[in-house]
C-alpha positions as CSV (number, residue, x, y, z in Angstrom):
1,M,96.6,104.8,94.4
2,N,97.8,108.3,93.4
3,I,99.0,107.7,89.8
4,N,100.7,111.0,88.7
5,V,99.0,111.7,85.4
6,E,101.2,114.8,84.9
7,Y,104.2,112.4,84.7
8,W,102.5,109.3,83.1
9,G,100.0,111.0,80.8
10,D,97.2,108.7,80.0
11,T,99.3,105.5,80.3
12,F,97.1,104.4,83.3
13,G,94.1,106.5,82.6
14,T,93.0,110.2,82.5
15,R,92.9,112.5,85.5
16,E,89.1,112.0,85.4
17,D,89.6,108.2,85.5
18,M,91.8,108.5,88.5
19,K,89.0,110.2,90.5
20,D,87.1,106.8,90.2
21,P,88.4,104.6,93.1
22,V,88.0,101.4,91.1
23,K,89.9,102.7,88.1
24,N,92.5,104.4,90.4
25,I,93.2,101.1,92.2
26,R,93.3,99.1,89.0
27,A,95.8,101.6,87.6
28,G,98.0,101.3,90.7
29,V,97.8,97.5,90.4
30,E,98.8,97.6,86.8
31,M,101.7,99.9,87.5
32,L,102.9,97.6,90.3
33,A,102.6,94.6,88.0
34,R,104.6,96.3,85.3
35,I,107.4,97.2,87.8
36,Q,107.4,93.7,89.2
37,S,107.6,92.1,85.8
38,N,110.6,94.2,85.0
39,I,112.4,93.2,88.3
40,P,111.9,89.4,88.6
41,G,112.5,88.5,92.3
42,G,112.5,92.2,93.2
43,S,112.1,92.9,96.9
44,I,109.0,94.6,98.3
45,E,111.1,97.7,99.2
46,K,112.6,98.0,95.7
47,I,109.2,97.7,94.0
48,A,107.6,100.2,96.4
49,T,110.5,102.6,95.9
50,L,110.1,102.5,92.1
51,Y,106.3,102.8,92.4
52,N,106.9,106.0,94.4
53,N,109.7,107.2,92.1
54,I,110.4,105.3,88.9
55,N,113.8,107.0,88.5
56,A,115.1,106.0,91.9
57,I,118.5,104.4,92.0
58,S,118.4,103.3,95.7
59,V,115.8,102.1,98.1
60,S,113.9,105.0,99.6
61,N,112.4,105.7,103.0
62,Y,109.0,105.1,101.4
63,G,110.2,101.6,100.2
64,M,111.4,100.7,103.6
65,R,108.1,101.8,105.2
66,V,106.1,99.7,102.8
67,K,108.3,96.7,103.6
68,R,107.7,97.3,107.3
69,F,103.9,97.4,106.8
70,Y,104.1,94.3,104.6
71,L,106.0,92.4,107.3
72,E,104.0,93.6,110.3
73,Q,100.5,93.4,108.6
74,P,98.9,95.9,111.0
75,W,95.6,95.5,109.2
76,L,95.2,91.9,110.7
77,P,93.7,91.5,114.1
78,N,96.1,90.8,116.9
79,V,94.9,87.3,117.9
80,G,97.8,86.4,120.2
81,S,101.3,85.5,119.8
82,T,103.3,82.3,119.3
83,D,107.0,81.5,118.8
84,D,106.2,78.7,116.2
85,P,106.8,80.1,112.7
86,L,104.1,77.8,111.2
87,D,101.6,79.0,113.8
88,Q,102.6,82.6,113.1
89,M,101.9,82.0,109.4
90,K,98.5,80.4,110.2
91,L,97.6,83.3,112.5
92,A,98.6,85.8,109.8
93,N,96.4,84.1,107.3
94,G,93.4,83.5,109.5
95,L,94.0,79.8,109.7
96,R,94.1,79.4,113.5
97,G,92.1,76.2,113.6
98,L,94.2,74.3,111.1
């Protein structure tokens, strides 16, 4: 998840560790968890902004793009549309038959 070892040192692992996809993803998850624990109730865009630049003082373009992807969930199959919010939630979570 592109942890900057030049900036963070070995806080999340070594440069060699970050070449291992499993260690890299775990490091990113740990970083996100730490940010989130320091900003209870923090928005997706604020957390993503700080993940991208821990010194940021306002929401960045990156943070807004992450929010858009989070809301749109483009990785999910497009199975149709509905105006019912409950149906939309079920569709988004793969629970069409419920």
